[in-house]
N, CA and C of each residue as an Amber inpcrd file, in Angstrom:
protein
   162
   1.0910000  -1.4180000  -0.0500000  -0.1310000  -0.1730000   0.0430000
   0.9870000   1.4850000   0.2980000   0.5020000   2.0270000  -0.9450000
   1.0770000   3.3820000  -0.8430000   0.3380000   4.6150000  -1.1300000
  -0.1110000   5.6710000  -0.4210000  -0.5290000   6.6590000  -0.3550000
  -2.3540000   6.2770000  -0.3780000  -3.1710000   6.0610000  -1.4740000
  -4.6090000   5.5770000  -1.4400000  -4.1850000   4.5080000  -2.3440000
  -3.5290000   3.8310000  -2.7700000  -3.5450000   2.4610000  -3.7860000
  -2.6790000   1.5740000  -2.7010000  -3.3430000   0.6130000  -3.2750000
  -3.0610000  -1.1410000  -2.8330000  -2.6130000  -1.8670000  -4.0260000
  -1.2740000  -2.4340000  -4.1160000  -1.1860000  -3.3690000  -5.2210000
  -0.4610000  -4.2010000  -4.6920000  -0.2300000  -5.1120000  -5.9640000
   0.7180000  -6.8910000  -5.2830000   2.2880000  -6.5800000  -5.7000000
   2.3940000  -5.5850000  -6.8950000   3.5970000  -5.5440000  -7.2830000
   4.1150000  -3.7480000  -7.2040000   5.6120000  -3.3780000  -7.2190000
   5.7880000  -2.2050000  -7.2580000   5.2570000  -1.3790000  -8.6250000
   4.8200000  -2.6500000  -9.9410000   4.5380000  -2.2850000 -10.9860000
   3.0720000  -1.4940000 -11.1760000   2.6230000  -2.3640000 -10.1650000
   0.9870000  -1.7980000 -10.3280000   0.6650000  -0.5140000  -9.2390000
   1.6230000  -0.1070000  -8.4360000   1.7290000   1.1570000  -7.2390000
   1.9510000   2.0560000  -8.3800000   2.9850000   2.0880000  -8.9650000
   3.4650000   2.6390000 -10.1840000   2.3080000   3.0650000 -11.3980000
   1.9760000   2.0860000 -11.9980000   0.7080000   2.4570000 -12.4850000
  -0.5170000   3.0370000 -11.9180000  -0.7060000   2.7930000 -10.5850000
  -1.9610000   3.3670000  -9.9590000  -1.8440000   4.9800000  -9.7670000
  -0.4440000   5.1970000  -9.3860000   0.0340000   6.9800000  -9.1100000
  -0.2800000   7.6900000 -10.8640000   0.7950000   6.8080000 -11.9440000
   0.3290000   7.3190000 -13.1760000  -1.2090000   7.6980000 -13.6680000
  -2.4270000   6.3220000 -13.5680000  -3.5780000   6.7760000 -13.4720000
  -3.7380000   8.1380000 -12.7120000  -3.4440000   8.0860000 -11.2620000
  -4.5760000   8.8920000 -10.7340000  -3.9670000  10.2350000 -11.1010000
  -2.6240000  10.5850000 -11.9360000  -1.9000000  11.8820000 -12.0150000
  -2.7300000  12.0460000 -13.1130000  -2.7770000  11.1720000 -14.2250000
  -3.6080000  11.3650000 -15.6190000  -5.5600000  11.6140000 -15.2420000
  -5.8470000  11.3660000 -13.8990000  -7.2340000  11.2530000 -13.9060000
  -8.0410000   9.9840000 -14.8190000  -7.3410000   9.1160000 -15.4100000
  -7.9610000   8.2420000 -16.3490000  -8.6880000   7.0070000 -15.3530000
  -8.5590000   6.7170000 -14.2480000  -8.8930000   5.4440000 -13.7830000
 -10.1710000   5.6080000 -12.6360000  -9.7330000   6.5640000 -11.4860000
 -10.2840000   6.5250000 -10.2320000 -11.2120000   7.4550000 -10.2520000
 -11.8390000   8.0570000 -11.3610000 -13.3930000   8.6380000 -11.1860000
 -13.2430000   9.8020000 -10.6520000 -14.3230000  11.0370000 -10.0210000
 -14.5580000  11.9640000  -9.5480000 -14.6550000  11.6650000  -8.3000000
 -14.2740000  12.5810000  -7.1610000 -15.1850000  12.6080000  -6.0800000
 -16.2700000  13.8090000  -5.9870000 -17.0920000  13.2660000  -5.7190000
 -18.7040000  13.6710000  -5.7660000 -18.3300000  14.9700000  -4.8000000
 -18.9170000  16.1950000  -4.9000000 -18.6370000  17.7320000  -3.3630000
 -17.3270000  18.1240000  -3.2800000 -16.3150000  17.5930000  -3.8780000
 -14.9770000  18.6540000  -2.9920000 -14.9140000  19.6930000  -4.4090000
 -14.8250000  20.6180000  -4.4640000 -14.9630000  21.5330000  -5.1070000
 -13.3030000  22.0840000  -5.8470000 -12.4030000  21.4180000  -5.0390000
 -11.1800000  21.9510000  -5.4450000 -10.3080000  20.8770000  -6.5010000
  -9.1280000  21.5320000  -6.9870000  -8.4980000  20.8570000  -8.0550000
  -8.2790000  19.4130000  -7.1600000  -7.9620000  18.2680000  -8.4010000
  -7.1460000  17.2160000  -7.4600000  -6.4470000  17.2160000  -6.6730000
  -5.9160000  16.2770000  -5.6240000  -4.8180000  16.2790000  -5.1090000
  -4.1340000  15.7820000  -5.4880000  -2.6770000  16.2040000  -6.2470000
  -1.7360000  15.3710000  -6.8590000  -1.2040000  14.1350000  -5.7650000
  -0.6610000  13.5630000  -6.1680000  -0.1570000  12.2070000  -5.6020000
   1.0240000  12.5830000  -5.0590000   1.6220000  12.1100000  -4.1650000
   3.1500000  12.2230000  -3.6500000   3.8910000  11.7660000  -4.6500000
   5.1030000  11.6500000  -4.7590000   6.4280000  10.9620000  -5.9940000
   6.3830000   9.7610000  -4.6350000   6.5060000   8.9860000  -5.8350000
   7.2500000   7.3700000  -4.8900000   8.1770000   7.8660000  -4.3170000
   9.0750000   7.2300000  -3.4680000   9.9550000   6.7100000  -2.7520000
  11.0860000   6.3280000  -3.7640000  12.1910000   6.8050000  -3.4560000
  13.3270000   6.2120000  -4.6870000  13.7160000   4.7730000  -4.6160000
  13.7020000   4.1480000  -3.7870000  13.9770000   2.7940000  -2.7900000
  12.8010000   2.1720000  -3.5480000  13.2280000   0.6360000  -3.7480000
  11.7340000  -0.2570000  -4.0660000  10.9630000   0.1050000  -2.7430000
   9.6370000  -0.8390000  -3.0540000   8.6200000  -0.2420000  -2.0030000
   8.5300000  -2.1350000  -1.7610000   8.4620000  -2.1080000  -0.2190000
   8.7020000  -3.6590000   0.2660000   7.1570000  -4.0470000   1.0030000
   7.0170000  -5.3180000   0.7430000   6.1660000  -5.6490000   1.0120000
   5.8980000  -5.6960000   2.5030000   4.6900000  -5.3710000   3.5610000
   5.0050000  -5.8010000   4.9390000   4.8050000  -6.9900000   5.5850000
   4.3450000  -7.7390000   4.7380000   3.6020000  -9.2270000   4.9800000
   2.2240000  -9.2200000   5.6810000   2.0930000 -10.4620000   6.2100000
   0.4750000 -10.3530000   6.8360000   0.6860000  -9.8740000   8.1530000
  -0.1440000  -9.8290000   8.6760000  -0.3130000  -9.4670000  10.4610000
  -1.7070000 -10.0760000  10.6750000  -1.5420000 -10.5410000  11.2200000
  -3.3700000 -11.2130000  12.2820000  -2.9040000 -11.2500000  13.5120000
């Protein structure tokens, strides 16, 4: 998980960020009148899975 996205791989998270920034996948937030919030930059190191915690 990074920001508002959940993905199984680094590539899925990167694609979700691109889609968010392009406005091509996640739709519109109803009732919010401001400009879309920009996604934060991804870290310069690979994301690491946290594993399952129960």
